[in-house]
C-alpha positions as CSV (number, residue, x, y, z in Angstrom):
1,X,9.6,-11.3,-3.0
2,X,6.5,-9.1,-2.9
3,X,7.4,-7.7,0.4
4,X,11.1,-7.0,-0.9
5,X,9.8,-5.3,-3.9
6,X,7.4,-2.9,-1.8
7,X,10.1,-2.1,0.3
8,X,12.3,-1.0,-2.3
9,X,9.4,1.0,-4.1
10,X,10.0,-0.9,-7.4
11,X,7.0,-1.8,-9.5
12,X,6.2,-5.5,-9.5
13,X,4.1,-7.0,-12.0
14,X,2.0,-10.2,-12.2
15,X,4.4,-11.1,-15.1
16,X,7.7,-10.6,-12.9
17,X,6.1,-12.6,-10.3
18,X,5.1,-15.6,-12.5
19,X,8.5,-15.4,-14.0
20,X,10.3,-15.7,-11.0
21,X,8.3,-18.7,-9.8
22,X,8.6,-20.1,-13.5
23,X,4.7,-20.5,-13.7
24,X,2.2,-19.2,-16.2
25,X,1.0,-15.8,-15.2
26,X,-2.7,-17.0,-15.6
27,X,-2.3,-19.6,-13.1
28,X,-0.7,-17.1,-10.6
29,X,-3.6,-14.7,-11.3
30,X,-6.2,-17.6,-10.6
31,X,-4.5,-19.1,-7.5
32,X,-3.2,-15.7,-5.7
33,X,-6.3,-15.0,-3.7
34,X,-6.2,-18.4,-2.3
35,X,-3.1,-17.5,-0.2
36,X,-3.2,-13.8,0.1
37,X,-6.3,-12.9,2.3
38,X,-8.5,-13.6,-0.3
39,X,-7.3,-10.4,-2.4
40,X,-6.3,-10.4,-6.2
41,X,-2.6,-9.6,-6.9
42,X,-3.4,-5.9,-7.7
43,X,-5.7,-5.6,-4.3
44,X,-3.0,-7.2,-2.2
45,X,-0.1,-5.0,-3.8
46,X,-2.4,-1.9,-3.0
47,X,-3.0,-3.1,0.6
48,X,0.6,-3.4,1.3
49,X,1.1,0.1,0.0
50,X,-1.7,1.6,2.1
51,X,-0.3,-0.4,5.2
52,X,3.3,1.2,4.5
53,X,1.6,4.7,3.8
54,X,-0.3,4.5,7.2
55,X,3.2,3.8,8.9
56,X,4.8,6.7,7.4
57,X,1.7,9.0,8.0
58,X,2.0,7.9,11.8
59,X,5.9,8.0,12.1
60,X,7.0,10.9,9.9
61,X,6.5,14.3,9.0
62,X,6.8,13.7,4.9
63,X,4.2,15.4,2.8
64,X,1.4,13.3,1.2
65,X,3.2,13.7,-2.3
66,X,6.5,12.3,-0.6
67,X,4.3,9.3,0.9
68,X,2.7,8.7,-2.4
69,X,6.1,8.5,-4.2
70,X,7.6,6.4,-1.2
71,X,4.7,3.9,-1.6
72,X,4.7,3.5,-5.2
73,X,1.7,5.6,-6.3
74,X,1.8,7.4,-9.7
75,X,0.8,10.7,-8.2
76,X,-0.8,12.1,-4.7
77,X,-4.2,12.2,-6.3
78,X,-4.0,8.3,-7.0
79,X,-2.6,7.8,-3.6
80,X,-5.4,9.6,-1.7
81,X,-8.3,8.1,-3.8
82,X,-7.0,4.4,-3.1
83,X,-6.2,5.5,0.5
84,X,-9.9,6.8,1.2
85,X,-11.4,3.6,-0.7
86,X,-9.5,1.3,1.8
87,X,-9.2,3.3,4.9
88,X,-12.6,5.4,4.7
89,X,-11.0,8.7,5.1
90,X,-8.5,10.7,3.1
91,X,-4.7,10.5,4.2
92,X,-4.6,13.9,5.6
93,X,-7.9,13.3,8.0
94,X,-6.2,10.2,8.8
95,X,-2.9,12.0,10.0
96,X,-4.9,14.6,11.9
97,X,-6.8,12.1,13.7
98,X,-3.8,10.0,14.5
99,X,-2.0,13.0,16.2
100,X,-4.9,14.1,18.2
101,X,-5.4,10.6,19.6
102,X,-1.8,10.7,20.5
103,X,-2.1,14.2,22.2
104,X,-5.4,12.8,24.0
105,X,-3.6,9.8,25.3
106,X,-0.7,11.9,26.7
107,X,-2.9,14.2,28.3
């Protein structure tokens, strides 16, 4: 369900998830990390969004604003901040580095 929602760019909340599982949201929140890489629900959603952004940065020519929208971030600034926090560099730096490494590999 989480992956399906990420792929459709619809916002998924802990409440939505708990309702679909027919369990209390507090229970889902408490136990989520046990099953998903020791990440909270919000951290896991952000990780999936960044993974999708990395793929788009590597395989498309979309602008950062378009990628921010396609990955469910509210704006490019928020996207850039979260990307840098998780990846250690901003998205434009990442894209430049990826392109350079592909050129170096071919040459």
